[in-house]
C-alpha positions as CSV (number, residue, x, y, z in Angstrom):
1,R,13.1,-19.4,-18.3
2,F,14.9,-16.4,-20.4
3,P,18.1,-17.4,-21.8
4,R,19.1,-14.1,-22.9
5,A,17.8,-12.2,-20.2
6,A,20.7,-9.2,-19.0
7,A,19.1,-9.2,-15.4
8,V,15.9,-10.3,-13.8
9,V,13.6,-7.5,-12.4
10,R,11.0,-8.7,-9.9
11,A,7.9,-5.9,-9.6
12,L,5.1,-5.5,-7.8
13,P,3.0,-2.3,-8.6
14,N,-0.4,-2.7,-7.2
15,I,-3.9,-1.7,-8.9
16,A,-3.5,2.2,-8.1
17,V,-0.9,2.2,-11.6
18,Q,-4.2,1.9,-13.3
19,V,-4.6,6.1,-12.5
20,R,-0.8,6.6,-12.6
21,R,-0.5,6.9,-8.8
22,G,0.8,3.4,-7.4
23,V,3.4,2.4,-5.9
24,V,5.6,-0.5,-7.4
25,P,8.6,-1.8,-5.6
26,L,11.5,-3.1,-7.7
27,F,14.2,-5.6,-6.7
28,S,17.0,-7.5,-8.0
29,E,20.0,-9.9,-7.3
30,D,21.3,-8.7,-10.8
31,Q,23.5,-5.1,-10.7
32,G,24.4,-4.4,-14.4
33,D,25.2,-1.3,-14.8
34,G,22.7,1.2,-14.9
35,L,19.7,-1.1,-14.2
36,R,18.2,0.0,-11.1
37,D,18.3,3.6,-13.1
38,R,16.9,2.6,-16.1
39,M,14.5,0.5,-14.2
40,L,13.5,3.4,-12.2
41,R,13.2,5.1,-14.6
42,L,10.7,2.6,-16.6
43,F,8.4,2.0,-14.0
44,A,7.8,6.2,-12.4
45,P,5.1,6.9,-15.0
46,L,3.1,4.2,-12.9
47,G,3.0,5.8,-9.9
48,Y,5.7,5.5,-7.4
49,A,8.6,3.5,-8.4
50,V,11.0,2.1,-5.4
51,W,14.2,0.1,-5.8
52,C,14.1,-2.1,-2.9
53,A,18.0,-3.1,-1.4
54,S,16.5,-6.3,-0.7
55,E,14.0,-9.1,-0.7
56,A,13.2,-8.5,2.8
57,E,12.4,-4.6,2.1
58,F,10.7,-5.6,-1.4
59,G,8.0,-7.9,0.2
60,A,7.9,-5.5,3.4
61,V,6.7,-2.4,1.0
62,G,4.8,-5.2,-1.2
63,A,2.4,-5.8,1.9
64,V,2.0,-2.3,2.7
65,S,0.3,-1.5,-0.9
66,G,-0.3,-4.5,-2.9
67,A,-2.5,-4.8,-0.7
68,G,-3.3,-1.1,0.9
69,P,-6.1,-0.3,-1.1
70,A,-7.9,-2.8,-0.6
71,Y,-7.3,-1.8,3.3
72,I,-8.4,1.7,2.0
73,A,-11.5,0.7,0.1
74,R,-12.8,-0.8,3.7
75,Y,-12.2,1.8,5.5
76,I,-13.7,4.6,2.8
77,A,-16.8,2.0,3.2
78,A,-16.4,2.1,6.8
79,L,-16.7,5.8,6.6
80,A,-19.6,6.3,4.2
81,A,-21.5,3.8,6.4
82,A,-20.7,5.6,9.5
83,G,-21.8,9.0,7.5
84,E,-25.3,7.3,6.4
85,A,-26.4,6.2,10.2
86,R,-26.4,9.3,10.6
87,G,-28.7,10.3,8.2
88,L,-26.7,11.4,5.1
89,Q,-27.6,10.0,1.7
90,P,-25.8,7.1,0.8
91,D,-24.1,8.9,-2.4
92,V,-23.2,11.5,-0.2
93,A,-21.5,9.5,2.6
94,L,-19.4,7.8,-0.3
95,T,-18.4,11.2,-2.0
96,V,-17.5,12.8,1.4
97,A,-15.4,9.5,2.7
98,R,-13.6,9.3,-0.5
99,E,-12.6,13.0,-1.2
100,T,-12.0,12.6,2.8
101,V,-9.6,10.5,2.1
102,F,-8.1,11.9,-1.2
103,G,-8.0,15.2,0.3
104,A,-5.9,13.5,3.1
105,G,-3.4,11.7,1.2
106,W,-3.2,14.5,-1.0
107,L,-2.2,17.0,1.5
108,A,-0.1,14.9,3.1
109,A,1.7,13.7,-0.3
110,T,2.1,17.0,-1.5
111,T,3.3,19.1,1.5
112,G,5.3,15.8,3.1
113,E,4.3,16.9,6.5
114,P,4.9,14.7,9.2
115,M,1.2,13.0,10.0
116,D,1.3,13.7,13.8
117,E,1.4,17.4,12.8
118,I,-1.4,16.6,10.2
119,V,-3.3,15.3,12.8
120,R,-2.2,18.4,15.3
121,R,-3.6,21.0,12.8
122,V,-7.1,19.4,12.3
123,R,-7.2,18.3,16.3
124,S,-8.9,20.5,18.8
125,P,-7.9,20.0,22.0
126,N,-10.8,18.2,24.0
127,G,-12.8,18.7,20.8
128,T,-14.5,16.5,18.1
129,T,-11.4,14.9,16.9
130,E,-9.9,14.3,19.6
131,A,-12.3,12.3,21.4
132,G,-12.6,9.6,18.0
133,L,-8.7,9.6,18.0
134,K,-9.0,8.6,21.3
135,V,-10.6,5.4,19.7
136,F,-8.4,5.3,16.9
137,D,-5.1,5.1,19.1
138,A,-5.9,3.0,20.9
139,E,-7.5,0.2,18.6
140,L,-5.7,1.2,14.8
141,P,-2.6,0.8,15.4
142,D,-2.6,-3.6,16.6
143,L,-5.4,-3.4,13.6
144,V,-3.1,-2.5,11.2
145,E,-0.1,-4.8,12.6
146,R,-2.3,-7.9,12.5
147,T,-3.7,-7.1,9.0
148,L,-0.1,-6.9,7.3
149,A,0.9,-10.3,9.4
150,A,-1.8,-12.3,7.9
151,A,-1.2,-11.0,5.0
152,A,2.5,-11.5,5.5
153,R,1.5,-15.0,6.5
154,R,-0.4,-15.6,3.5
155,S,2.0,-14.7,1.4
156,A,5.2,-16.9,3.0
157,E,3.0,-19.5,2.4
158,L,1.8,-18.8,-1.0
159,A,5.8,-18.9,-1.7
160,Q,6.2,-22.2,-0.3
161,A,3.9,-23.7,-2.7
162,A,5.1,-22.0,-5.5
163,R,9.3,-23.1,-4.9
164,A,7.9,-26.6,-4.5
165,I,6.2,-26.8,-7.5
166,D,9.4,-25.2,-9.3
167,S,11.3,-28.0,-7.5
168,T,8.9,-30.7,-8.8
169,P,10.9,-32.8,-11.3
170,A,9.6,-31.9,-14.9
171,R,7.5,-34.7,-16.5
172,S,8.6,-36.0,-19.5
């Protein structure tokens, strides 16, 4: 469709690029001189641009980052609802939930600490965090895996449908 294109690079920016904190996986089978560096520089102002070594890696990054903001938004809403159920005013509960998620994410991003280290720093032996983590650790990993698996299945269905459309002969 672009006969003079020097290369075709796929990019899958997530919604957070609108605040320059997005994730943009990049992939190309074309490997022209400096292509990777040029594309990383081009997309870097949108957040974190990552060059993927394969189509599979591109899909994996996209699965986490593409729908991830929706999943995090649902988590924030659930955290706020739980705060409301404990007597917080709706606006306070939502602000506390948003700021807690933002603060934890920023802490993780700026310190580079492993997630287990952040948990260790928050958790007290036999304390409230540990009690909640027992529920999280029992249920969250499987829930996240099932969520991403469902998204991946749907992605494969959409890709198959797109290939079917592309292989349909053009009508004159």
